[in-house]
Structures are given as structure tokens and as C-alpha cells.
mmCIF file of the N, C-alpha and C atoms, coordinates in Angstrom:
data_MODEL
# 
_entry.id   MODEL 
# 
loop_
_atom_site.group_PDB 
_atom_site.id 
_atom_site.type_symbol 
_atom_site.label_atom_id 
_atom_site.label_alt_id 
_atom_site.label_comp_id 
_atom_site.label_asym_id 
_atom_site.label_entity_id 
_atom_site.label_seq_id 
_atom_site.pdbx_PDB_ins_code 
_atom_site.Cartn_x 
_atom_site.Cartn_y 
_atom_site.Cartn_z 
_atom_site.occupancy 
_atom_site.B_iso_or_equiv 
_atom_site.pdbx_formal_charge 
_atom_site.auth_seq_id 
_atom_site.auth_comp_id 
_atom_site.auth_asym_id 
_atom_site.auth_atom_id 
_atom_site.pdbx_PDB_model_num 
ATOM 1   N N  . MET A 1 1  ? 0.863  -1.167 0.010  1.00 0.00 ? 1  MET A N  1 
ATOM 2   C CA . MET A 1 1  ? -0.010 0.000  -0.006 1.00 0.00 ? 1  MET A CA 1 
ATOM 3   C C  . MET A 1 1  ? 0.874  1.238  -0.012 1.00 0.00 ? 1  MET A C  1 
ATOM 4   N N  . ALA A 1 2  ? 0.647  2.126  -0.900 1.00 0.00 ? 2  ALA A N  1 
ATOM 5   C CA . ALA A 1 2  ? 1.435  3.329  -1.001 1.00 0.00 ? 2  ALA A CA 1 
ATOM 6   C C  . ALA A 1 2  ? 0.719  4.482  -0.271 1.00 0.00 ? 2  ALA A C  1 
ATOM 7   N N  . ILE A 1 3  ? 1.465  5.559  -0.088 1.00 0.00 ? 3  ILE A N  1 
ATOM 8   C CA . ILE A 1 3  ? 0.857  6.724  0.571  1.00 0.00 ? 3  ILE A CA 1 
ATOM 9   C C  . ILE A 1 3  ? -0.105 7.390  -0.442 1.00 0.00 ? 3  ILE A C  1 
ATOM 10  N N  . SER A 1 4  ? -1.293 7.699  0.010  1.00 0.00 ? 4  SER A N  1 
ATOM 11  C CA . SER A 1 4  ? -2.303 8.274  -0.886 1.00 0.00 ? 4  SER A CA 1 
ATOM 12  C C  . SER A 1 4  ? -1.949 9.711  -1.252 1.00 0.00 ? 4  SER A C  1 
ATOM 13  N N  . GLN A 1 5  ? -2.423 10.114 -2.401 1.00 0.00 ? 5  GLN A N  1 
ATOM 14  C CA . GLN A 1 5  ? -2.205 11.481 -2.859 1.00 0.00 ? 5  GLN A CA 1 
ATOM 15  C C  . GLN A 1 5  ? -2.909 12.473 -1.966 1.00 0.00 ? 5  GLN A C  1 
ATOM 16  N N  . ASP A 1 6  ? -4.045 12.068 -1.383 1.00 0.00 ? 6  ASP A N  1 
ATOM 17  C CA . ASP A 1 6  ? -4.750 12.973 -0.473 1.00 0.00 ? 6  ASP A CA 1 
ATOM 18  C C  . ASP A 1 6  ? -3.913 13.282 0.770  1.00 0.00 ? 6  ASP A C  1 
ATOM 19  N N  . LEU A 1 7  ? -3.226 12.264 1.262  1.00 0.00 ? 7  LEU A N  1 
ATOM 20  C CA . LEU A 1 7  ? -2.367 12.466 2.446  1.00 0.00 ? 7  LEU A CA 1 
ATOM 21  C C  . LEU A 1 7  ? -1.169 13.339 2.065  1.00 0.00 ? 7  LEU A C  1 
ATOM 22  N N  . LEU A 1 8  ? -0.584 13.093 0.911  1.00 0.00 ? 8  LEU A N  1 
ATOM 23  C CA . LEU A 1 8  ? 0.572  13.922 0.480  1.00 0.00 ? 8  LEU A CA 1 
ATOM 24  C C  . LEU A 1 8  ? 0.187  15.382 0.365  1.00 0.00 ? 8  LEU A C  1 
ATOM 25  N N  . GLU A 1 9  ? -1.033 15.666 -0.023 1.00 0.00 ? 9  GLU A N  1 
ATOM 26  C CA . GLU A 1 9  ? -1.467 17.038 -0.191 1.00 0.00 ? 9  GLU A CA 1 
ATOM 27  C C  . GLU A 1 9  ? -1.578 17.830 1.124  1.00 0.00 ? 9  GLU A C  1 
ATOM 28  N N  . ILE A 1 10 ? -1.811 17.083 2.240  1.00 0.00 ? 10 ILE A N  1 
ATOM 29  C CA . ILE A 1 10 ? -1.972 17.794 3.493  1.00 0.00 ? 10 ILE A CA 1 
ATOM 30  C C  . ILE A 1 10 ? -0.719 17.760 4.392  1.00 0.00 ? 10 ILE A C  1 
ATOM 31  N N  . LEU A 1 11 ? 0.222  16.876 4.089  1.00 0.00 ? 11 LEU A N  1 
ATOM 32  C CA . LEU A 1 11 ? 1.449  16.785 4.906  1.00 0.00 ? 11 LEU A CA 1 
ATOM 33  C C  . LEU A 1 11 ? 2.372  17.948 4.611  1.00 0.00 ? 11 LEU A C  1 
ATOM 34  N N  . VAL A 1 12 ? 2.958  18.497 5.668  1.00 0.00 ? 12 VAL A N  1 
ATOM 35  C CA . VAL A 1 12 ? 3.964  19.546 5.535  1.00 0.00 ? 12 VAL A CA 1 
ATOM 36  C C  . VAL A 1 12 ? 5.134  19.267 6.454  1.00 0.00 ? 12 VAL A C  1 
ATOM 37  N N  . CYS A 1 13 ? 6.237  19.847 6.149  1.00 0.00 ? 13 CYS A N  1 
ATOM 38  C CA . CYS A 1 13 ? 7.428  19.729 6.990  1.00 0.00 ? 13 CYS A CA 1 
ATOM 39  C C  . CYS A 1 13 ? 7.136  20.343 8.351  1.00 0.00 ? 13 CYS A C  1 
ATOM 40  N N  . PRO A 1 14 ? 7.421  19.635 9.445  1.00 0.00 ? 14 PRO A N  1 
ATOM 41  C CA . PRO A 1 14 ? 7.138  20.187 10.766 1.00 0.00 ? 14 PRO A CA 1 
ATOM 42  C C  . PRO A 1 14 ? 8.095  21.368 11.137 1.00 0.00 ? 14 PRO A C  1 
ATOM 43  N N  . VAL A 1 15 ? 9.197  21.508 10.430 1.00 0.00 ? 15 VAL A N  1 
ATOM 44  C CA . VAL A 1 15 ? 10.171 22.543 10.727 1.00 0.00 ? 15 VAL A CA 1 
ATOM 45  C C  . VAL A 1 15 ? 9.783  23.855 10.048 1.00 0.00 ? 15 VAL A C  1 
ATOM 46  N N  . CYS A 1 16 ? 9.586  23.795 8.700  1.00 0.00 ? 16 CYS A N  1 
ATOM 47  C CA . CYS A 1 16 ? 9.379  25.045 7.967  1.00 0.00 ? 16 CYS A CA 1 
ATOM 48  C C  . CYS A 1 16 ? 7.972  25.192 7.390  1.00 0.00 ? 16 CYS A C  1 
ATOM 49  N N  . LYS A 1 17 ? 7.125  24.162 7.587  1.00 0.00 ? 17 LYS A N  1 
ATOM 50  C CA . LYS A 1 17 ? 5.742  24.172 7.137  1.00 0.00 ? 17 LYS A CA 1 
ATOM 51  C C  . LYS A 1 17 ? 5.541  24.205 5.629  1.00 0.00 ? 17 LYS A C  1 
ATOM 52  N N  . GLU A 1 18 ? 6.559  23.774 4.870  1.00 0.00 ? 18 GLU A N  1 
ATOM 53  C CA . GLU A 1 18 ? 6.485  23.668 3.427  1.00 0.00 ? 18 GLU A CA 1 
ATOM 54  C C  . GLU A 1 18 ? 6.017  22.279 3.060  1.00 0.00 ? 18 GLU A C  1 
ATOM 55  N N  . ALA A 1 19 ? 5.482  22.145 1.846  1.00 0.00 ? 19 ALA A N  1 
ATOM 56  C CA . ALA A 1 19 ? 5.000  20.877 1.333  1.00 0.00 ? 19 ALA A CA 1 
ATOM 57  C C  . ALA A 1 19 ? 6.137  19.879 1.215  1.00 0.00 ? 19 ALA A C  1 
ATOM 58  N N  . VAL A 1 20 ? 5.810  18.586 1.377  1.00 0.00 ? 20 VAL A N  1 
ATOM 59  C CA . VAL A 1 20 ? 6.777  17.526 1.146  1.00 0.00 ? 20 VAL A CA 1 
ATOM 60  C C  . VAL A 1 20 ? 6.358  16.691 -0.050 1.00 0.00 ? 20 VAL A C  1 
ATOM 61  N N  . ALA A 1 21 ? 7.329  16.013 -0.641 1.00 0.00 ? 21 ALA A N  1 
ATOM 62  C CA . ALA A 1 21 ? 7.075  15.142 -1.809 1.00 0.00 ? 21 ALA A CA 1 
ATOM 63  C C  . ALA A 1 21 ? 7.834  13.855 -1.637 1.00 0.00 ? 21 ALA A C  1 
ATOM 64  N N  . LEU A 1 22 ? 7.326  12.792 -2.300 1.00 0.00 ? 22 LEU A N  1 
ATOM 65  C CA . LEU A 1 22 ? 7.973  11.503 -2.201 1.00 0.00 ? 22 LEU A CA 1 
ATOM 66  C C  . LEU A 1 22 ? 9.381  11.583 -2.853 1.00 0.00 ? 22 LEU A C  1 
ATOM 67  N N  . THR A 1 23 ? 10.299 10.897 -2.248 1.00 0.00 ? 23 THR A N  1 
ATOM 68  C CA . THR A 1 23 ? 11.627 10.775 -2.832 1.00 0.00 ? 23 THR A CA 1 
ATOM 69  C C  . THR A 1 23 ? 11.539 9.882  -4.057 1.00 0.00 ? 23 THR A C  1 
ATOM 70  N N  . GLU A 1 24 ? 12.548 9.889  -4.906 1.00 0.00 ? 24 GLU A N  1 
ATOM 71  C CA . GLU A 1 24 ? 12.530 9.047  -6.104 1.00 0.00 ? 24 GLU A CA 1 
ATOM 72  C C  . GLU A 1 24 ? 12.369 7.560  -5.791 1.00 0.00 ? 24 GLU A C  1 
ATOM 73  N N  . ASP A 1 25 ? 13.007 7.090  -4.729 1.00 0.00 ? 25 ASP A N  1 
ATOM 74  C CA . ASP A 1 25 ? 12.919 5.684  -4.367 1.00 0.00 ? 25 ASP A CA 1 
ATOM 75  C C  . ASP A 1 25 ? 11.713 5.372  -3.482 1.00 0.00 ? 25 ASP A C  1 
ATOM 76  N N  . LYS A 1 26 ? 10.922 6.368  -3.198 1.00 0.00 ? 26 LYS A N  1 
ATOM 77  C CA . LYS A 1 26 ? 9.671  6.251  -2.420 1.00 0.00 ? 26 LYS A CA 1 
ATOM 78  C C  . LYS A 1 26 ? 9.909  5.743  -1.002 1.00 0.00 ? 26 LYS A C  1 
ATOM 79  N N  . SER A 1 27 ? 11.120 6.013  -0.464 1.00 0.00 ? 27 SER A N  1 
ATOM 80  C CA . SER A 1 27 ? 11.437 5.596  0.897  1.00 0.00 ? 27 SER A CA 1 
ATOM 81  C C  . SER A 1 27 ? 11.275 6.718  1.908  1.00 0.00 ? 27 SER A C  1 
ATOM 82  N N  . GLY A 1 28 ? 10.957 7.924  1.424  1.00 0.00 ? 28 GLY A N  1 
ATOM 83  C CA . GLY A 1 28 ? 10.834 9.046  2.357  1.00 0.00 ? 28 GLY A CA 1 
ATOM 84  C C  . GLY A 1 28 ? 10.083 10.210 1.701  1.00 0.00 ? 28 GLY A C  1 
ATOM 85  N N  . LEU A 1 29 ? 9.870  11.245 2.529  1.00 0.00 ? 29 LEU A N  1 
ATOM 86  C CA . LEU A 1 29 ? 9.214  12.460 2.077  1.00 0.00 ? 29 LEU A CA 1 
ATOM 87  C C  . LEU A 1 29 ? 10.215 13.605 2.251  1.00 0.00 ? 29 LEU A C  1 
ATOM 88  N N  . LYS A 1 30 ? 10.472 14.327 1.179  1.00 0.00 ? 30 LYS A N  1 
ATOM 89  C CA . LYS A 1 30 ? 11.500 15.365 1.220  1.00 0.00 ? 30 LYS A CA 1 
ATOM 90  C C  . LYS A 1 30 ? 10.846 16.739 1.118  1.00 0.00 ? 30 LYS A C  1 
ATOM 91  N N  . CYS A 1 31 ? 11.352 17.624 1.981  1.00 0.00 ? 31 CYS A N  1 
ATOM 92  C CA . CYS A 1 31 ? 10.939 19.024 1.961  1.00 0.00 ? 31 CYS A CA 1 
ATOM 93  C C  . CYS A 1 31 ? 11.836 19.781 0.993  1.00 0.00 ? 31 CYS A C  1 
ATOM 94  N N  . ALA A 1 32 ? 11.266 20.482 0.040  1.00 0.00 ? 32 ALA A N  1 
ATOM 95  C CA . ALA A 1 32 ? 12.044 21.179 -0.952 1.00 0.00 ? 32 ALA A CA 1 
ATOM 96  C C  . ALA A 1 32 ? 12.732 22.426 -0.349 1.00 0.00 ? 32 ALA A C  1 
ATOM 97  N N  . ALA A 1 33 ? 12.169 22.969 0.710  1.00 0.00 ? 33 ALA A N  1 
ATOM 98  C CA . ALA A 1 33 ? 12.737 24.186 1.290  1.00 0.00 ? 33 ALA A CA 1 
ATOM 99  C C  . ALA A 1 33 ? 13.956 23.919 2.190  1.00 0.00 ? 33 ALA A C  1 
ATOM 100 N N  . CYS A 1 34 ? 13.825 23.016 3.144  1.00 0.00 ? 34 CYS A N  1 
ATOM 101 C CA . CYS A 1 34 ? 14.928 22.810 4.089  1.00 0.00 ? 34 CYS A CA 1 
ATOM 102 C C  . CYS A 1 34 ? 15.695 21.507 3.833  1.00 0.00 ? 34 CYS A C  1 
ATOM 103 N N  . LYS A 1 35 ? 15.282 20.738 2.805  1.00 0.00 ? 35 LYS A N  1 
ATOM 104 C CA . LYS A 1 35 ? 15.968 19.541 2.369  1.00 0.00 ? 35 LYS A CA 1 
ATOM 105 C C  . LYS A 1 35 ? 15.959 18.366 3.366  1.00 0.00 ? 35 LYS A C  1 
ATOM 106 N N  . ARG A 1 36 ? 15.047 18.409 4.328  1.00 0.00 ? 36 ARG A N  1 
ATOM 107 C CA . ARG A 1 36 ? 14.938 17.289 5.265  1.00 0.00 ? 36 ARG A CA 1 
ATOM 108 C C  . ARG A 1 36 ? 14.159 16.165 4.592  1.00 0.00 ? 36 ARG A C  1 
ATOM 109 N N  . VAL A 1 37 ? 14.591 14.937 4.839  1.00 0.00 ? 37 VAL A N  1 
ATOM 110 C CA . VAL A 1 37 ? 13.901 13.768 4.342  1.00 0.00 ? 37 VAL A CA 1 
ATOM 111 C C  . VAL A 1 37 ? 13.372 12.974 5.557  1.00 0.00 ? 37 VAL A C  1 
ATOM 112 N N  . TYR A 1 38 ? 12.052 12.817 5.574  1.00 0.00 ? 38 TYR A N  1 
ATOM 113 C CA . TYR A 1 38 ? 11.397 12.081 6.637  1.00 0.00 ? 38 TYR A CA 1 
ATOM 114 C C  . TYR A 1 38 ? 11.144 10.652 6.154  1.00 0.00 ? 38 TYR A C  1 
ATOM 115 N N  . PRO A 1 39 ? 11.518 9.635  6.929  1.00 0.00 ? 39 PRO A N  1 
ATOM 116 C CA . PRO A 1 39 ? 11.381 8.244  6.468  1.00 0.00 ? 39 PRO A CA 1 
ATOM 117 C C  . PRO A 1 39 ? 9.970  7.799  6.435  1.00 0.00 ? 39 PRO A C  1 
ATOM 118 N N  . ILE A 1 40 ? 9.716  6.795  5.587  1.00 0.00 ? 40 ILE A N  1 
ATOM 119 C CA . ILE A 1 40 ? 8.419  6.099  5.561  1.00 0.00 ? 40 ILE A CA 1 
ATOM 120 C C  . ILE A 1 40 ? 8.672  4.687  6.013  1.00 0.00 ? 40 ILE A C  1 
ATOM 121 N N  . ARG A 1 41 ? 8.011  4.284  7.094  1.00 0.00 ? 41 ARG A N  1 
ATOM 122 C CA . ARG A 1 41 ? 8.166  2.935  7.613  1.00 0.00 ? 41 ARG A CA 1 
ATOM 123 C C  . ARG A 1 41 ? 6.807  2.235  7.655  1.00 0.00 ? 41 ARG A C  1 
ATOM 124 N N  . ASP A 1 42 ? 6.752  1.074  7.063  1.00 0.00 ? 42 ASP A N  1 
ATOM 125 C CA . ASP A 1 42 ? 5.512  0.306  6.969  1.00 0.00 ? 42 ASP A CA 1 
ATOM 126 C C  . ASP A 1 42 ? 4.346  1.145  6.420  1.00 0.00 ? 42 ASP A C  1 
ATOM 127 N N  . ASP A 1 43 ? 4.656  1.928  5.370  1.00 0.00 ? 43 ASP A N  1 
ATOM 128 C CA . ASP A 1 43 ? 3.699  2.809  4.691  1.00 0.00 ? 43 ASP A CA 1 
ATOM 129 C C  . ASP A 1 43 ? 3.173  3.955  5.583  1.00 0.00 ? 43 ASP A C  1 
ATOM 130 N N  . ILE A 1 44 ? 3.927  4.261  6.627  1.00 0.00 ? 44 ILE A N  1 
ATOM 131 C CA . ILE A 1 44 ? 3.532  5.363  7.551  1.00 0.00 ? 44 ILE A CA 1 
ATOM 132 C C  . ILE A 1 44 ? 4.662  6.406  7.566  1.00 0.00 ? 44 ILE A C  1 
ATOM 133 N N  . PRO A 1 45 ? 4.353  7.645  7.157  1.00 0.00 ? 45 PRO A N  1 
ATOM 134 C CA . PRO A 1 45 ? 5.373  8.676  7.219  1.00 0.00 ? 45 PRO A CA 1 
ATOM 135 C C  . PRO A 1 45 ? 5.733  9.019  8.672  1.00 0.00 ? 45 PRO A C  1 
ATOM 136 N N  . VAL A 1 46 ? 6.999  9.058  8.962  1.00 0.00 ? 46 VAL A N  1 
ATOM 137 C CA . VAL A 1 46 ? 7.483  9.415  10.313 1.00 0.00 ? 46 VAL A CA 1 
ATOM 138 C C  . VAL A 1 46 ? 7.926  10.879 10.235 1.00 0.00 ? 46 VAL A C  1 
ATOM 139 N N  . MET A 1 47 ? 7.023  11.768 10.640 1.00 0.00 ? 47 MET A N  1 
ATOM 140 C CA . MET A 1 47 ? 7.247  13.193 10.493 1.00 0.00 ? 47 MET A CA 1 
ATOM 141 C C  . MET A 1 47 ? 7.828  13.801 11.775 1.00 0.00 ? 47 MET A C  1 
ATOM 142 N N  . LEU A 1 48 ? 8.890  13.166 12.284 1.00 0.00 ? 48 LEU A N  1 
ATOM 143 C CA . LEU A 1 48 ? 9.563  13.635 13.488 1.00 0.00 ? 48 LEU A CA 1 
ATOM 144 C C  . LEU A 1 48 ? 10.905 14.231 13.075 1.00 0.00 ? 48 LEU A C  1 
ATOM 145 N N  . VAL A 1 49 ? 11.196 15.406 13.582 1.00 0.00 ? 49 VAL A N  1 
ATOM 146 C CA . VAL A 1 49 ? 12.442 16.100 13.227 1.00 0.00 ? 49 VAL A CA 1 
ATOM 147 C C  . VAL A 1 49 ? 13.657 15.248 13.584 1.00 0.00 ? 49 VAL A C  1 
ATOM 148 N N  . ASP A 1 50 ? 13.628 14.547 14.708 1.00 0.00 ? 50 ASP A N  1 
ATOM 149 C CA . ASP A 1 50 ? 14.746 13.730 15.155 1.00 0.00 ? 50 ASP A CA 1 
ATOM 150 C C  . ASP A 1 50 ? 14.991 12.559 14.217 1.00 0.00 ? 50 ASP A C  1 
ATOM 151 N N  . GLU A 1 51 ? 13.998 12.104 13.473 1.00 0.00 ? 51 GLU A N  1 
ATOM 152 C CA . GLU A 1 51 ? 14.115 10.997 12.576 1.00 0.00 ? 51 GLU A CA 1 
ATOM 153 C C  . GLU A 1 51 ? 14.565 11.415 11.174 1.00 0.00 ? 51 GLU A C  1 
ATOM 154 N N  . ALA A 1 52 ? 14.502 12.692 10.875 1.00 0.00 ? 52 ALA A N  1 
ATOM 155 C CA . ALA A 1 52 ? 14.801 13.193 9.521  1.00 0.00 ? 52 ALA A CA 1 
ATOM 156 C C  . ALA A 1 52 ? 16.283 13.313 9.305  1.00 0.00 ? 52 ALA A C  1 
ATOM 157 N N  . ARG A 1 53 ? 16.656 13.175 8.029  1.00 0.00 ? 53 ARG A N  1 
ATOM 158 C CA . ARG A 1 53 ? 18.051 13.425 7.651  1.00 0.00 ? 53 ARG A CA 1 
ATOM 159 C C  . ARG A 1 53 ? 18.018 14.585 6.645  1.00 0.00 ? 53 ARG A C  1 
ATOM 160 N N  . ILE A 1 54 ? 19.128 15.299 6.547  1.00 0.00 ? 54 ILE A N  1 
ATOM 161 C CA . ILE A 1 54 ? 19.205 16.419 5.620  1.00 0.00 ? 54 ILE A CA 1 
ATOM 162 C C  . ILE A 1 54 ? 20.009 15.986 4.425  1.00 0.00 ? 54 ILE A C  1 
ATOM 163 N N  . GLU A 1 55 ? 19.425 16.162 3.229  1.00 0.00 ? 55 GLU A N  1 
ATOM 164 C CA . GLU A 1 55 ? 20.084 15.857 1.973  1.00 0.00 ? 55 GLU A CA 1 
ATOM 165 C C  . GLU A 1 55 ? 20.316 17.105 1.193  1.00 0.00 ? 55 GLU A C  1 
ATOM 166 N N  . GLY A 1 56 ? 21.335 17.122 0.390  1.00 0.00 ? 56 GLY A N  1 
ATOM 167 C CA . GLY A 1 56 ? 21.678 18.249 -0.437 1.00 0.00 ? 56 GLY A CA 1 
ATOM 168 C C  . GLY A 1 56 ? 20.846 18.444 -1.640 1.00 0.00 ? 56 GLY A C  1 
# 
């Protein structure tokens, strides 16, 4: 089961409140503004700042 488009439309980065999008490998949600990637585990986005990694 993948993350629904409806859910993607309402999720935002908890740090900067910008929209997030699926990464190319669909393993996380990336914020375009602050470059944080939040992991997806068992089809559930983990939107915790401590769990995010920053990508360039």
C-alpha cells in the first residue's frame, strides 16, 4: 500500500511548514525548502524532526 495522494497534499514539513514530496525511491518524504527527508516505515510517514536526515 502506497501513501495516498490525499495524504501527500496535507502533509507539511514540521520545521518550515512547506509541502513535502515523495523521494525518487519512495522511501521518504522530502521538503524542498529545508531539504529534510522524513522516512516512511510500513507505509507510515514518520514526520519527526529527530528521525529526519538532511540531503543536499
